[in-house]
N, C-alpha and C positions, 0 to 999 in steps of 0.2 A: 313456456315463456310467451307472453303476449306481445303485440306489436309495440306497445309503449316501452317494453323492456328489451327491445331488439338492440342489443349491444354485442360487440365482439369481445373476445377474451381480453383484448387490450384496453377495453373501455370505450372505444370509439363507436359511434352509432353507425348503423348500416348505411343510411343516406350520405353521411359525411364521408365515409370510406369510399363509397361509389363515386362521389364527386372528386375525391382526391385521385382515385385510380383513373377516372376519365380525364382529369387534367393532365396527369402524367402521360397517358396514352396520346392525348392530343398534342402535348409538347413534343413527344417523340416523333409523331407524324410530321409536325411542322419542321423539326430539325432535319428529318430525312428529306423532306421536300427542298429545304434550303441547301442541303449538301448536294442533292441531285442538280439543282439549278446552278450552283457554283461550279460543279464539275463540267456542266454542259457549256459554260461560257468559253468563248474564244480567249486564249491567253497567248502570251509571247514566250518564246524560248529565252533563256538567259543569254546574254551576249556571248559567253564562252561556249555554250552548247550550240548556238547558231553558227558561230565561226567553225567549230569542229564539224558540224553537219555539212556545211557547204564546201569545206576543204577536204572532206573524206573522199578517198579514191579506193576502189576495190578492183580485183580481177573478177571477170565473169567466167563461168564454166568453160567457155570456148577459148579462154586466154586473153580476150580483149579487155581493155580497161573500161571502167565505169566510174566517172567522176560525178558525184552528186550535184556539183555546181550546175551541170547541164539540166537538172530538174528544177532549178530555181525559176520562179515566175509563173508556175502553173500549179494547180492542186496536186498534192503528192501524198500517197499512202506508202508508208514504210512499214514493212512487216518483217519482224525478226522471227526466224523459225529454224527448225532442224529436222532432218530426216527421221531421227529416232523419237520425235515428239508427236504422238498420235493426234492431239488437238491441232497441231500445226498442219499436219497432212490433211486433216478433215476440213479445214477452212480454205485450203488452197483452191478447190474448184469454185467456191464462192468469189474469191478474189479474182480468179481468172475470168469468170463470167462478168464481174463488174468491170474489169479492165476492157474486155472485148466490147461491152456495151457503151462505155464512157470514154475511151481513149480519143475518139473523134471530137469529144467535147473538151479536150485538154487535160483530162485526168491521167495521172501517171501512177504506177505502182512499181516499187522496187522491193524485192524480197531479199533480205540479207540473211544468208545461211550461216548459222553459228554451228559449224559442222566441218567434218573432214572433206576437202575438195573431191576426193574420189567417191565418197558416199553421195555427195550432191550430184555429181555427174551421172552416177548409176541411177539415182532416183529420177532425175529429169529425163533420162533416156526412156524410162518406163512410164513416167507421168509428166509429160512436158506442160509448160505453161507459156502463155503469150507475153507475159511481162518480164522485164529483166530481173535476173538473179545475180546477186553479188556474193562472192565467197568472203564472208566477213571474218571468220576466225576470231582471234582475240581482239583485233581492232574493232570488229563489228559488235562484240560484246561490250567493249568499252564505250562505243558510240551509243548503244542502247541504254546503258546506265546513265550517260550524260543527258540523254533525251527523256529521262523520267522513269526508266525501268531499274529502280534502285536494287532490286533483288537479283536481276539478271535472269529471271524466269522466262519461259517461253510457253506459248507464243506471246509476242508483244507487238502491238500495232499503234502507230502514230499517224494521225491524219492532219495534214497541213493545208491551209488554203493557199491561194496564189501569192499572198503576201508573206507566207512563211509562218503565219500564226497557227497555233495548235487548235484544231477543231475538235479532236477527240483523241483520247489515249485509252487503250484497252489492254489489260494484262489478262490473258486467257483467250479461249477460242471465240472467234467472231461468229455471229449468226446473221441471218438475213435482216433482222431488225436493226442491228448495228450499222450495216452497210446502207440501209435505206436512209439513214440520217445524214449521209455524206452529201447527197445531192439536193 
């Protein structure tokens, strides 16, 4: 077959097919970039989710209460986790380091454990963190779903700015690049 007869089995010519494939690939890249941009934009919680968030109260492992209302007005990272979740446990040192480096700048972190209180207490005795931990149980799971974690999977992290606007949501283990975006 010579160059003038370069056609595919379906009758389309080679250059036309390449242009078509390049157009589809370019469109996919643009769509991916648009989705990434859209996801990175600050958004608002629904009024119902916002009310549930700020009215939520949990017990901490030491028995003291933790009202999320006390976190209002400053940047807040809410991390839903469990002791039996390996990616949750793997990201905790990153969160703890971020908290220690940025709490003086107003940043807060609350870890909401979707786990048995006794398991959380044992875990924290062996691997303590400097940020508050809430014993979430079923109420914590419900809060996570209302805040965008529709599947209830773990880990799930929500980052809010000082006005309570969503800066980032992540389902899955955080890495250093995720955390660098917060400041």
